[in-house]
MIROMI-733627 format. One record per residue (C-alpha): x, y, z. Coordinates in steps of 0.05 Angstrom, whole numbers, padded with zeros to 5 digits, always signed. Example, Ala and Ser with C-alpha at 12.3 -4.5 7.8 and 13.67 -1.06 7.14 Angstrom:
<recs>
+00246-00090+00156;+00273-00021+00143;
</recs>
This chain:
<recs>
+00200-00590-00506;+00134-00621-00482;+00093-00643-00547;+00028-00707-00535;+00044-00763-00579;-00016-00723-00628;+00034-00656-00637;+00088-00696-00654;+00065-00755-00707;+00035-00695-00738;+00100-00657-00753;+00135-00712-00758;+00140-00762-00823;+00115-00817-00817;+00189-00855-00816;+00221-00786-00765;+00176-00821-00711;+00184-00884-00709;+00256-00862-00701;+00254-00807-00665;+00191-00812-00620;+00186-00904-00605;+00281-00892-00621;+00271-00924-00692;+00345-00945-00734;+00337-00943-00815;+00376-00989-00854;+00444-00976-00866;+00476-00934-00932;+00408-00920-00951;+00396-00857-00915;+00394-00782-00941;+00463-00779-00890;+00505-00832-00891;+00551-00803-00946;+00533-00729-00959;+00586-00668-00949;+00563-00607-00958;+00596-00558-00911;+00546-00540-00859;+00501-00565-00782;+00455-00615-00781;+00394-00598-00722;+00354-00639-00694;+00283-00665-00746;+00233-00650-00685;+00258-00576-00651;+00324-00537-00696;+00369-00561-00642;+00440-00545-00664;+00480-00613-00657;+00530-00631-00692;+00581-00591-00761;+00608-00622-00817;+00686-00623-00791;+00665-00670-00732;+00631-00718-00777;+00668-00780-00816;+00664-00845-00855;+00654-00906-00805;+00642-00964-00849;+00589-00970-00824;+00523-00930-00868;+00496-00881-00823;+00536-00821-00807;+00577-00816-00767;+00606-00740-00713;+00665-00743-00668;+00635-00685-00635;+00570-00667-00618;+00566-00584-00635;+00549-00577-00560;+00552-00618-00494;+00499-00590-00472;+00446-00602-00535;+00453-00680-00526;+00448-00738-00463;+00463-00810-00467;+00430-00847-00437;+00437-00931-00423;+00407-00979-00468;+00404-01055-00446;+00358-01071-00509;+00379-01112-00550;+00409-01160-00507;+00466-01114-00516;+00494-01043-00463;+00494-00993-00510;+00491-00910-00500;+00425-00876-00533;+00445-00814-00555;+00379-00759-00547;+00360-00693-00570;+00379-00657-00514;+00317-00608-00526;+00258-00649-00549;+00297-00722-00527;+00278-00752-00594;+00313-00807-00605;+00383-00809-00644;+00428-00848-00640;+00478-00884-00596;+00558-00867-00581;+00608-00907-00576;+00676-00914-00561;+00703-00935-00626;+00713-00875-00656;+00777-00830-00678;+00822-00779-00647;+00810-00732-00596;+00754-00744-00582;+00743-00830-00590;+00669-00838-00581;+00632-00839-00656;+00575-00817-00650;+00526-00858-00705;+00460-00825-00705;+00400-00833-00764;+00394-00796-00811;+00327-00788-00809;+00325-00752-00737;+00376-00701-00773;+00369-00645-00831;+00406-00600-00848;+00427-00527-00858;+00481-00500-00907;+00545-00467-00881;+00524-00380-00915;+00600-00401-00961;+00555-00465-01000;+00492-00411-01006;+00504-00368-01077;+00499-00281-01065;+00427-00303-01121;+00402-00349-01078;+00424-00306-01010;+00360-00290-00979;+00314-00338-01001;+00359-00381-00946;+00379-00314-00903;+00324-00353-00856;+00366-00402-00843;+00421-00363-00796;+00379-00327-00755;+00362-00395-00702;+00304-00405-00724;+00273-00475-00748;+00225-00466-00795;+00158-00510-00800;+00171-00571-00800;+00237-00565-00821;+00252-00637-00848;+00187-00663-00860;+00192-00706-00929;+00136-00739-00951;
</recs>
């Protein structure tokens, strides 16, 4: 997904842009999804790609959403990150190259991995079981595969 800088700035909030396009990091324990427990799928705020499932989320004690597995290995990519004098593996959305966070080798079995992700890089789609019958028509677009326009934009 190729967009220029001006397009990303228009489509994302200032915080989303800073983190996804400039490789920023949000504050621990004060972000939207670090303590989120609903059932569903976490998607890329930039392009809507499905990234992580709630059943693979765990409390790592770090203050950021942490996942043991991506929803599909092809949906993410990991690259070497030598910033801050540390050797880390940066995690990006494979479709739009948006910075998500980092992956570490201190996660739970079976993967042993911890995908430490910034909340601002994600938007959450609840599973159908969390949508009431009365609200099912209102949220039906969530399960048709297309991401809504500006899915995670928050002013």
